[in-house]
N, C-alpha and C positions, 0 to 999 in steps of 0.2 A: 876626887878622882873618878867617881862613878859617872858613867856616860848616860845619865838619865836627866829628865827635866831640863833646867837651864844649862847644865853641863854637857848636854848632848850637842854634837856639832851642827845638827840641823835646827836646833832651837833658836828662834829669833824673838822669843818673848811671848809665845802662846797664841791664842786666838784673837782675831780681829773681826769686826763686822764688815761684811761685803754686800754688794748689791748685784743681783743677777743681771747679766747683760741681755737676757731674753725676756723674762717675765717681770723684772723689777722688784722681786721679793728680796728682803734682807735675810742674810744667813751668816753663820760663823765659819771662818776658815783659818787654818794655821798659817802663820806668817811664812813659814818655810815653803808651804805649797804655793802661796801667792808669788813668792820670789822665783819659784821654779816655773811659773807660768800657768799653774793650775789655780783653782779657786775663783774662777770668774763666773761660774754657774752654780745655782742652788741645788741642782739635782742632775742625775744621769740623763734624764730626758731633755733638759735644757742644754746640757753639754752636747748631746747628739744633734740637736737643732743647730747649734753653733757650728759643729763640724760639717753638717750638711750644707749650711749657707756658704761656708768658706771652701767647700770642695771644688776642685777644678774640673773634674770629669763627672758631671752629674747625669748625663743622658745615657741610658742603656739603649739597646737596640729596640726594645718594645716601646720605650718612651719616644724614640725617634719616629717609629711607625705611627704611634698615636698622634704625635704632633703633626705629621704630614697629613693625616686624615682630617684633623681639625682645621688645618689651614686650607685644605682642598675644599671643605664645606663652607669656608668663610666664617667660622665660629670664632668669636673673640675670646681669648683665654690668657691666663698668666701662668708661666711655668714656675714651679717651686715656690709657690705663694705661702708664706708662713701664716698660720692661724694661731696666734699667741695663746688665746684662751684654752685651746685644746692641746697645746704643745705638740703640734704636728705640722708637717709641710706636705701637702698633697702634690703629686706630680704635676697636675694641671688643675687650675681653678677657673671656673666659668662664672662670672658675676651674674647674679648677686650671691648665690649660695650653693653652687655645685662643685663638689670635690671629686676628682678622678685619680685613682691610684692604679698603677701598672705593677702587678705583683708577679715576681718571678716564681716559677714552679718549685724551685728547690728551697729557697730561704723562707718563703711565706707558707710552706707546708710544714715547717718545723713547729712542734707543739707550743714552744714559748712565743714564737712569732704570731701564731694563730690567736693566742690569748691577747697579745698586745694589739693586734689588728682589730679584734672585737672591742677592746676597750676604747681604741681610737674612734671606731665607728659609733659606739654608744655616746661618747662625749660630743662628737660632731652632730649627731642627730639631736641630742639634747639642746645644742646651741642653734638648732634649726637649719642645719646644712644638709643637703642631699649628698649621699656618698655612693659612689660607683667604684667597684673594684673589678678590674679585668685581669684574668690570669694570662700568663705568658703564652700558653698553648692556644687560648682563645684568640689572643691578639695575632699570633702567627698564622692561625687558620683563616681568620677573617676580621680584620679591624673594622670593616664597614658594619658588620653585625653588632660588634661591641658598641660602637658609637650610636647605632640605631636604638639601642636599649635605653638611651638617655631620653626619657619622655619629654622633659622640659624644653629641649632644643628641637625636637621633632614634632611638637604639638601642631604647628600650623602647616606642616609640609605633607 
């Protein structure tokens, strides 16, 4: 009569092996979580990437301003391009190795977000990507100055 283990209503037989839909790593998940629609990602960061990929409203006002400036200059880029090795999705990716992030003044000033951003930057630089982070107030003041900071695309101009 105890509601623990296999007698618990959520119990469907314990853990099973799963494969992360982002990085391909194998992990263990409870059957009840998989039945509920969870357990498709190995970690919180992979789950966040999945949510970001499937989000309907991705563009913020600062992302829109940045996109318009890149288009105006004729720069070829990809929006929301996932980089699986670093478990991140830059707002804009300029081939072959430039990542641009548009950071909001509120959320990216929070201590835990600053740590996460630094870790992302470190991993991307380790993988030989160039990382540019532009703050919301800088984008709103002058998006032209922000894009001018990207040395690789302004080298011959």
